[in-house]
N, C-alpha and C positions, 0 to 999 in steps of 0.2 A: 639628814633632810637630803632629798634630790630636788635640785633644781632645775628646771627642762630649760633648755638653750631655746632661744628666741633670734637667734639667725643663723644662715648659715655661714659656714667658714669662708674665709676668702680662698679663691681658686685664680692663679697666673693665668693670664692671656696667653694661651699657646698660640696663637694666628699672628701675633706683632712679631718681627724680626727685631731682634736687639741686636746690642753691639758684640762683635764677634768674640771680643774676650770673654763672655759669659757660655761660649760652645763649647764644647769636647771635642776634637777630631782626631781621625787617625795621624796627622801631621804634629800634634801639640802633644797627645799624651799616648806613652805605649798603651798603658792599660786600657785603649778606645775597645779593643774586641771584646773584652768582660762590659764593658759598657752597652757595647750593642746588643750583644745575646742576652744581656740580662733588662734590659728597658726596654719593652715592648708594647705598654698600652699607654694611652694620654690622658686616662683617667686614674692613675697611679702617680704618687711621687713617691720618689727614690734616694736613698742615700748613700755617697760613695762612702764607705768602711775600711779606708788603706788599703784593703787586698782584696773587698769584695762588693757586690752591691746587695743593699737589702731594699726589698719593696714595702714600702709600709702601705700596709693590705687593708688596713684601716680605714685608710684613704686620708690619713691626718698628716699635716707637715710635720717630720721628726722635730725634737729639739734643736731651737739651734743655739749654737754656742759659739764664744767669743774667738775660739780658735778656728774657725770653719774658714774666716778669711786668710788663715798665716798659711796654711800647709795642703790644703786641697782635700781636704776628708773632712767628713761630718757635714758634707755640703748637700741640700737638699737639692735634686736632682729632676728634669722633668723630660718629657718626649716632646716638643713643639714640633708643630707643623715645619720648622726650618731645621732642627736637628736636635740633640740631645744637648741642653744647657742647664745650668745652675742657674737658682732664683737669683735673679738681680738685687742690690741692696733694697731697692725701693719696695720689689717685693716681699721680703724679708721682713720688712716694718711692717708692710699690711698684714702681714700673716702675724704679726704681732699685735695687730689692732690699731695702728696708728692709720690717721685718714689717708685716702689717698692724693689728699692736696697737701697733706703735712712737710713743710720745706725740710729736705734733709742737709745738715752740715754742709759746708764746702770741705771735705777731708778726704784721703784717698779711698780709694774703692775697700783697701783691706779694712782701713778704720771703721768704715760705716759695717763692714760686717761683722767687725767685732761690737760696734755700738749693740746693731741688732739682735746679737748673742746675747750680750748681756741686760737687754731690755727687760721689761716684762709686760706680759700680754694684760693689756690695757683691759678689755672687757672683764676678764677675767679678775683683777685688782678692782674694777668698779663692782661688780659680785660681790667679792670678800666686804668690801666697804660698806655697802647697805646690808649684808649680812650681820655686820658687827655694830651698825648701828641700831638695827632692829632689834638684836640681844640688849643694847644697853638701854635703851627706849622701855623694852620689857622689864628689867632689871629694875629701872627708875620707876615706873609703876607699881611695880612688887613692893618697893621701899616705902614709895609714897602711903601704899593701902598698910602696909604695917605698922608706921607711923601713925596714922590715923587711928589705928585700934589701941596703941600703945595710949595717946591723948585721951581717948575715950574711956579708957581703964580708970584713969586717973581722976 
């Protein structure tokens, strides 16, 4: 059964300047020319895959992984108004469905990336739980109807 989506996915704000540590530059990354050549649209989410850039043409944020904060790969990248940058930990949690006012723990940025990568997409889990509840209620109704039939036959 296909369940239609009821809300648009989270989009990072590309006009807000973030802390410098989230930006990729010629001075900091020797692979920056590859990023600059491949990351050309503000409408696309990209991902650095150790040796190449992957554009997510479906415009969906790639799977967030626990190792994205440790080695610089698997990190979702965007072209913002102020340069090429990775999503911030806050943006990663928002992508996972956490509310914008969710208080992040006071941890190192690398640990926040790990936690975001180890988390689950909250709206997806909610949708799954709702469907399980519906299935259980249907099963209970079917069981009760069968039980009534058995009692009536006696």
